[in-house]
Backbone as CSV, one residue per row, in Angstrom:
resi,resn,N_x,N_y,N_z,CA_x,CA_y,CA_z,C_x,C_y,C_z
1,MET,141.278,84.181,73.571,141.674,85.223,72.575,140.309,85.883,72.233
2,LEU,140.252,87.117,72.267,139.089,87.832,71.967,139.060,88.481,70.498
3,SER,137.974,88.412,69.855,137.927,89.141,68.506,136.625,89.752,68.467
4,LEU,136.520,90.750,67.612,135.387,91.537,67.428,134.277,90.686,66.833
5,THR,134.533,89.929,65.962,133.658,88.915,65.218,132.872,88.181,66.111
6,SER,133.192,87.787,67.380,132.462,87.032,68.078,131.534,87.736,69.030
7,TRP,131.275,88.973,68.721,130.321,89.780,69.596,129.317,90.441,68.865
8,LYS,128.205,90.676,69.299,127.018,91.328,68.459,127.351,92.755,68.086
9,THR,127.865,93.528,68.949,128.225,94.865,68.710,129.479,95.242,69.291
10,THR,130.195,96.280,68.604,131.417,96.891,69.108,131.320,97.220,70.649
11,ARG,130.303,97.736,71.134,130.140,98.126,72.557,130.211,96.923,73.445
12,GLU,129.572,95.715,73.075,129.559,94.335,73.838,130.958,94.072,73.835
13,PHE,131.821,94.202,72.798,133.141,93.683,72.667,134.075,94.604,73.668
14,VAL,133.880,95.896,73.647,134.622,96.881,74.418,134.408,96.506,75.945
15,ASP,133.140,96.253,76.183,132.743,96.116,77.659,133.406,94.713,78.057
16,SER,133.578,93.784,77.179,134.175,92.541,77.474,135.653,92.566,77.688
17,VAL,136.161,93.437,76.975,137.746,93.646,77.033,138.300,94.425,78.243
18,MET,137.488,95.065,78.755,138.070,96.030,79.813,138.598,95.094,81.110
19,GLY,139.708,95.168,81.437,140.327,94.347,82.341,140.885,92.924,81.946
20,GLU,140.764,92.863,80.751,141.378,91.422,79.958,142.433,91.883,79.011
21,LEU,143.161,92.798,79.236,144.319,93.279,78.361,145.154,92.110,77.907
22,ALA,145.453,91.228,78.760,146.427,90.037,78.399,145.776,89.133,77.263
23,ASP,144.439,89.243,76.991,143.840,88.404,76.015,143.573,89.101,74.775
24,ILE,144.159,90.288,74.548,143.875,91.021,73.279,144.804,90.571,72.172
25,ASP,144.106,90.283,71.019,144.776,89.838,69.882,144.114,90.348,68.626
26,PHE,144.797,91.086,67.715,144.421,91.653,66.625,145.247,91.216,65.498
27,PRO,145.045,89.996,64.940,145.906,89.425,63.906,145.934,90.176,62.551
28,ASP,144.636,90.813,62.260,144.351,91.297,60.944,144.543,92.838,60.845
29,ARG,144.821,93.481,61.861,144.940,94.837,61.792,146.157,95.532,62.029
30,ARG,146.439,96.774,61.318,147.765,97.358,61.251,147.628,98.548,62.389
31,PHE,148.640,98.380,63.337,148.917,99.521,64.187,149.974,100.248,64.001
32,GLN,149.885,101.727,64.343,151.012,102.630,64.057,151.289,103.380,65.522
33,LEU,152.456,103.717,65.643,152.748,104.582,66.733,152.241,105.973,66.233
34,TRP,151.282,106.461,66.930,150.446,107.476,66.540,150.809,108.855,67.004
35,GLU,151.028,108.909,68.477,151.152,110.230,69.078,151.942,109.947,70.337
36,TYR,152.867,110.772,70.679,153.616,110.773,71.872,153.411,112.042,72.598
37,ARG,153.138,112.128,73.934,153.159,113.501,74.514,154.036,113.431,75.728
38,VAL,155.065,114.273,75.693,156.051,114.347,76.751,155.609,114.512,78.068
39,SER,154.648,115.430,78.056,153.937,115.625,79.565,153.272,114.380,79.870
40,HIS,153.364,113.891,80.974,152.789,112.534,81.498,153.210,111.324,80.771
41,GLY,154.141,111.377,79.638,154.608,110.264,79.068,153.444,109.674,78.446
42,GLY,152.635,110.140,77.538,151.375,109.495,76.960,151.760,109.170,75.654
43,LEU,151.410,107.731,75.302,151.706,107.079,74.107,150.423,106.587,73.475
44,LEU,150.173,106.919,72.128,149.016,106.201,71.499,149.438,105.508,70.410
45,ILE,149.150,104.151,70.402,149.238,103.277,69.366,147.877,103.003,68.667
46,ARG,147.752,103.300,67.462,146.272,103.324,66.972,146.241,102.496,65.610
47,SER,145.154,101.688,65.536,144.816,101.082,64.325,143.566,101.652,63.781
48,PRO,143.856,102.573,62.827,142.694,103.437,62.378,141.737,102.638,61.458
49,ARG,140.541,103.099,61.625,139.335,102.522,60.958,139.657,102.559,59.301
50,GLY,138.948,101.964,58.609,139.145,101.884,57.231,137.907,101.255,56.412
51,PRO,138.151,100.783,55.213,137.073,100.348,54.414,136.484,98.967,54.930
52,ASN,137.392,98.184,55.758,137.036,96.893,56.347,136.939,96.955,57.843
53,GLU,137.300,98.026,58.293,137.175,98.114,59.819,136.197,99.520,60.149
54,ALA,135.150,99.161,60.975,134.139,100.118,61.307,134.649,101.088,62.493
55,ALA,135.846,100.729,63.366,136.107,101.494,64.530,137.753,101.521,64.492
56,ASN,138.054,102.646,65.085,139.709,102.731,65.399,139.780,101.941,66.761
57,VAL,140.942,101.488,66.749,141.284,100.717,68.037,142.517,101.436,68.566
58,ASP,142.471,101.941,69.716,143.713,102.766,70.444,144.115,101.839,71.676
59,LEU,145.362,101.940,71.631,146.154,101.435,72.736,146.620,102.694,73.368
60,VAL,146.304,103.203,74.639,146.660,104.321,75.092,147.600,103.967,76.392
61,PHE,148.840,104.404,76.481,149.714,104.192,77.569,149.947,105.434,78.240
62,ASP,149.942,105.386,79.640,150.378,106.442,80.503,151.597,106.335,81.247
63,GLY,152.203,107.339,81.524,153.426,107.213,82.310,154.425,106.181,81.653
64,VAL,154.652,106.481,80.358,155.694,105.847,79.666,157.259,106.143,80.076
65,GLU,157.963,105.163,80.345,159.297,105.133,80.794,160.113,104.809,79.613
66,PHE,159.718,103.672,78.801,160.598,103.116,77.810,159.781,102.596,76.588
67,ILE,160.165,102.777,75.341,159.517,102.230,74.095,160.612,101.698,73.339
68,SER,160.291,100.454,72.711,160.984,99.767,71.822,160.181,99.045,70.823
69,CYS,159.737,99.817,69.951,158.931,99.105,68.955,159.061,99.978,67.558
70,PRO,158.637,99.325,66.618,158.579,99.910,65.173,157.469,100.707,64.990
71,ARG,157.562,101.928,64.007,156.385,102.716,63.871,155.142,102.000,63.431
72,LEU,155.353,100.873,62.468,154.316,100.120,62.001,154.268,98.682,62.374
73,MET,153.081,98.178,63.021,153.130,96.820,63.159,151.753,96.160,62.476
74,ARG,152.036,95.051,61.951,150.997,94.355,61.181,150.617,93.190,62.118
75,GLY,149.332,93.168,62.580,149.035,92.197,63.380,149.590,92.616,64.918
76,LEU,148.790,92.382,66.037,149.379,92.775,67.275,148.557,91.900,68.420
77,ARG,149.453,91.539,69.254,149.045,90.454,70.356,149.666,91.211,71.465
78,LEU,148.945,91.231,72.630,149.568,91.558,73.934,149.801,90.376,74.727
79,ASP,151.110,90.332,75.108,151.662,89.055,75.857,152.162,89.547,77.190
80,SER,152.470,88.659,78.049,153.104,88.742,79.205,154.595,88.775,79.188
81,ALA,155.256,89.801,80.100,156.732,89.880,79.827,157.433,88.764,80.516
82,ASP,158.486,88.118,79.991,159.202,87.111,80.551,160.638,87.578,81.005
83,ALA,161.433,86.715,81.498,162.606,87.105,81.955,163.598,87.762,80.985
84,ASN,163.557,87.435,79.717,164.409,87.891,78.741,163.897,89.372,78.380
85,ASP,162.540,89.554,78.337,161.940,90.953,78.136,162.420,91.941,79.196
86,MET,162.307,91.294,80.547,162.726,92.148,81.645,164.407,92.499,81.592
87,ARG,165.104,91.594,81.206,166.430,91.838,81.002,166.703,92.837,79.794
88,ARG,165.950,92.838,78.723,166.203,93.744,77.560,165.829,95.237,78.163
89,VAL,164.823,95.226,78.999,164.579,96.581,79.498,165.579,97.020,80.475
90,ARG,166.073,96.214,81.432,167.198,96.572,82.332,168.360,96.893,81.593
91,ASP,168.805,96.211,80.525,170.006,96.377,79.755,169.932,97.827,79.117
92,ALA,168.683,98.121,78.507,168.404,99.230,77.715,168.386,100.424,78.518
93,THR,167.710,100.499,79.763,167.600,101.637,80.543,168.582,101.670,81.697
94,GLY,169.381,100.551,82.083,170.362,100.637,83.247,169.708,100.569,84.528
95,ARG,168.374,100.157,84.536,167.785,100.022,86.000,166.777,99.111,85.902
96,GLU,166.408,98.762,87.124,165.348,97.764,87.322,163.880,98.397,87.039
97,ILE,163.029,97.708,86.804,161.612,98.145,86.680,161.038,98.651,87.952
98,GLY,160.565,100.084,87.882,159.929,100.493,89.016,158.607,99.980,89.658
99,PRO,158.296,100.160,90.882,156.995,99.482,91.368,155.807,100.218,90.670
100,ARG,155.785,101.299,90.114,154.731,101.751,89.470,154.513,101.359,87.890
101,ASP,155.676,100.659,87.459,155.764,100.394,86.008,155.464,98.907,85.775
102,GLU,154.903,98.745,84.505,154.624,97.534,84.087,155.212,97.260,82.635
103,VAL,155.712,96.201,82.320,156.276,95.923,80.937,155.211,95.328,80.129
104,PHE,154.818,95.968,79.089,153.840,95.497,78.167,154.539,95.015,77.065
105,VAL,154.163,93.756,76.533,154.713,93.239,75.246,153.975,93.122,74.116
106,LEU,154.355,93.760,73.072,153.393,93.892,71.950,154.086,92.858,70.939
107,VAL,153.431,91.742,70.628,153.937,90.886,69.565,153.356,91.125,68.208
108,SER,154.351,91.252,67.372,153.838,91.680,65.886,154.799,90.778,64.870
109,GLN,154.191,90.038,64.177,154.857,89.307,63.126,156.005,88.514,63.785
110,GLY,155.692,87.946,64.919,156.799,87.141,65.594,157.805,87.810,66.366
111,SER,157.764,89.039,66.320,158.796,89.833,67.227,158.169,90.403,68.373
112,ARG,158.968,90.594,69.492,158.416,91.065,70.827,159.017,92.524,70.809
113,HIS,157.988,93.502,71.036,158.236,94.858,71.285,157.927,95.281,72.635
114,LEU,158.566,96.157,73.372,158.393,96.501,74.543,157.921,98.029,74.891
115,VAL,157.035,98.081,75.833,156.769,99.443,76.304,156.692,99.406,77.922
116,VAL,157.348,100.245,78.487,157.330,100.210,80.008,156.450,101.430,80.371
117,ALA,155.255,101.226,81.031,154.544,102.290,81.392,153.712,101.965,82.688
118,SER,153.112,102.914,83.288,152.339,102.734,84.554,150.866,102.222,84.289
119,SER,150.451,102.419,82.960,149.051,101.870,82.754,148.862,101.705,81.182
120,LEU,147.813,101.070,80.754,147.396,100.821,79.441,145.933,100.637,79.307
121,ARG,145.360,101.274,78.373,143.929,101.179,78.288,143.575,101.043,76.770
122,THR,142.568,100.427,76.512,142.166,100.316,75.028,140.862,101.031,74.766
123,ASP,140.694,101.508,73.682,139.353,102.289,73.372,139.138,101.910,72.050
124,TRP,137.819,101.583,71.689,137.255,101.451,70.300,136.419,102.621,70.235
125,HIS,136.609,103.403,68.864,135.725,104.428,68.770,135.637,104.667,67.158
126,SER,134.804,105.547,66.800,134.557,105.800,65.447,134.846,107.485,65.151
127,ARG,135.528,108.074,66.077,135.877,109.399,66.009,136.805,109.630,64.898
128,ASP,136.968,110.789,64.464,138.020,111.193,63.392,139.336,110.606,64.006
129,ILE,140.231,110.044,62.825,141.349,109.360,63.182,142.365,110.288,63.756
130,PHE,142.251,111.617,63.658,143.170,112.590,64.162,142.893,113.126,65.515
131,ASP,141.686,112.582,66.095,141.223,113.001,67.481,142.266,112.296,68.334
132,SER,142.733,113.158,69.418,143.749,112.646,70.435,143.041,112.493,71.584
133,PRO,143.498,111.236,72.388,142.928,110.895,73.673,143.456,111.894,74.761
134,PHE,144.578,112.556,74.327,145.300,113.427,75.342,144.686,114.790,75.243
135,SER,143.988,115.263,74.267,143.592,116.673,74.189,142.433,116.965,74.762
136,GLY,141.627,115.937,75.263,140.400,116.406,75.959,139.364,116.471,74.833
137,THR,139.593,116.409,73.596,138.662,116.509,72.453,138.027,115.173,72.074
138,GLY,138.591,114.025,72.456,138.135,112.850,72.078,137.831,111.975,72.958
């Protein structure tokens, strides 16, 4: 499990996280469904910086095919999809998961929320909380 407090700088933490999405755990942060872009199916789930957090944490999904999660999530951990998660997606969409899609499981307060997308990347930054990763300004 990775946490920012175990690293000297935010940049060292970001560098260590890339490629290790399955180990991400943010037990003390609030995440919100922040932005959805119909073109290319872009979804941003953001934990904005605040008095106790120096950086925004963004989960940026591309090629989103399915979303099943609340607007606000307190604490967030990324988990691997199990057979029940795959069945939930199949039942909700009426089809099997495509070869380019991955089921991302966001665990918050003991509940499993699902996003089916082609990719997920994380971004730690201190830009304005209203900057968008989809607009080319951020």
